[in-house]
N, C-alpha and C positions, 0 to 999 in steps of 0.2 A: 660051203658057205651058206648060211641060214637065209631062205627067201624073205623078202620084205612083206609084211602083212598087207592084206588088201585095203584099199581106201574106204573109209567109212561111207556107208550109203544111207539113203532114206527112201521110203517108198514113194512112188509117183502118185500125187494126189488124184490123177486121172485113171490110170491103168493098174497101178499097185506094183509095178515092176521096180527093182532097186535102181536107184539114181545116185551117182557119186554125189557127195555132200558139196555144195557150192555150185553145182551145175544148174544152168538156168532152164535147160530144157530136158525132157525124158528122151533117152536114146532110143526107146522102144516105141513110144506113140507120138513123140514130138510136142507133148503138151508142155506148158509152162509149169514150172515146179512151184511157182508162187500162186496158182490157182487155188481159189478156196475149195475146201472138200465139199463133197455133195451133202445136202442136208440129210438129217437121220430120217429114216422112214417113221411115218406117224405111228403112234401106239395103236395097237389092236383094240377095237372096242371091247368093254368088258362083256364077259359071258354072263347072262342072267342065271340067277341060281335055279337049281332044278324045281321044277313046279311053278316057276314064275309065270304070271299071266302077261301076254303080249298086248293086252288091250290098253290103248293109250288113255281110255277114259279112266281106268283105274290109277294110272300114273298122275293124271291131272288131279284126281280126288285125294291122292296120297300126298303129293308134293306142294300143292299150292295152299293148303290150309282152308279153314273155314271161310275166311273173308272171300277168297278167290272163288270158292264153290258157290257162295251166295251171289257173287257177281255173274257167275255162269247162268244161274238160274233166274236172276232178276236184273235185266239189262237196265243200266242206269243207276244201279245201287252204289252209293258212294260210302266211303269209310266214315266212320264216326269221327267228328272233328269238334273243335271248340265252337261255341256260338250256336247259331240257329241250324248248322249243318247237322248237329246231333239230332235235333227233332225231325228234321227233314229226312234223314236216313231211316229213322225209326218208322216215320209215316210211310215211307215207301214199302218197307218190309211188310207192315200190317196190312196195307192196301193190296199188296200182292197176294197175301195169305186170304184175305176176304174175297178177292176176285176168284181165287181158286175154289173157295166155298160156294160162291155164286154159280160157277160152272157145275158144281157138285149138285146144287139144288135143281138146276135145269134138267140134269140128266136123271135125278131122282123123279121129278115130275113126268118126263118121258117114260121112265121105267114104270111107274105106277099106271099110266094110261095104258102101256102094252099089256100089263098083267091084266087089267080089267078087261081089255078087248079079248084076250085069249082065255079068259076064265081061269087065270092062275091065281089062286087065293092064298097060297102058302107064302108067308112073309109080307103080304100086302099091307097089313095093319103095322107091322114093325117098320116097314119102309116109311110109311106115313109119319110114325112118331120120330124116326131118325131124321126125316126131312125137317120136321119142326126144330129139332135140336140143332141141325146144321144152320138153320135159318137164325136162330138165336145167337149162336156163336158167330156167325158172320156180322151181325149188327154190332155185337160186343166188341169184336176185333176191330172192324172198321172205324167205329166212332169212340174208340178208347182214348183219343187225344184229348177230348175235354175231360179235365179232372184226373188225367193220367198221372199217377204219383211217382213214375219212374224217373224219366229222363228230363233234366232241366236244361236250359240253354247255357247256364253258366258252368256246366260240370266239366271237370278235367279228368281224362282217362288216361291211366298208365298202360304201357304196353301189356302188362299182365292181365289188367282189367278187360282190356280190348279183346284179348284172346278168349277169355271167358264169356265176354258178351257175344262174340261171333259164334262161338260153339253153341250157346244157348239159342241164338237166332237160327243157326242151321238146324237145330233139333226141331224148333217150332216150325220152320218151313217144311221140314221133312215130314212131320206128322200131317201137315195139310196135304201134301202130295200123297200121303199113305191113303186118306180119305178118297181123293179122286181115283187113285189106283185100284181101290177095292171095289169100284162100281163095274169095271169091265167084266170080271168074272160072273157077277150077278147078271148082267145083261145077257151074257152068253148062256147061262143057265136058264134064264126065262124063256130065251128063244127056242130051247129044246124042250121046255116044260119039265125040267128036272126038279121035282119038288124036294127031295132030300138035299140036293147040292144047294138049292136056293136057301133052305133053312140054315145050312152051315155057313154059307157066304154072308148072309145077313148078319149072323153072329160076329163074324169077322169084321164086318163093316161097323158093327156097334163098337168093337173093340177099338177100331181105328178112330172113331169119333170121340171116344173116351180118352184115348191117347192124346188127341189134339186139345181137348179141354184141360187135360193136365199139364200139358206142355205150356199152355198159355198162361195158366195160373202159376206154374213154376217160373215162367220167364218174368212175370211181374215181381215175384218176390226176389229173384235172383238179381234183377236189375237194381232193385232197391239195396241190396247187399253189396252189389259191385260198385255202386256210386257213392257208398258212404265213405 
């Protein structure tokens, strides 16, 4: 006589042992067969590609876009909006750049004084002329609001135009940071009276000042094109 087939079973939601279909409790662990199964384990975090930098500052710069980078460098910087907010945001940006140049002028004055005291003549005349150039640009940028042909209070900006404007603003601000950043190496070279290095670094500073001048001129032209 053929044996009867075993009754169908289902795994216990608690211990996994077989439980006869219809049973309310597991014969192995006593758990209710109606208990909800345990939640799945959370997915493993993605493995960064080989050579990826763990520096969170790089992630911020890559992920947040030009507007967020501007807001990190300029506390209180607002997005361009309709109405007077457009001019307000533009003024905040230019004042921040001009303030950085004012700091650069103070450091150039201190640098010239130190060079004169220590008898370091290499680059002294060039530093003086660059200081005058930075002063000219500081005034031009700070007071550009009167007669500025770019942004008007009635302008409407599309997302595409905003992206272009923020990228241009970021380049403009970065070039001002470049002028300030170029001063520390010169100060260090003057401290040890390294004439050859001073001459080379002053040329680099001249390039940074020229880059800022070009960025400002390009920004004015780009703003006019963006807002057309």
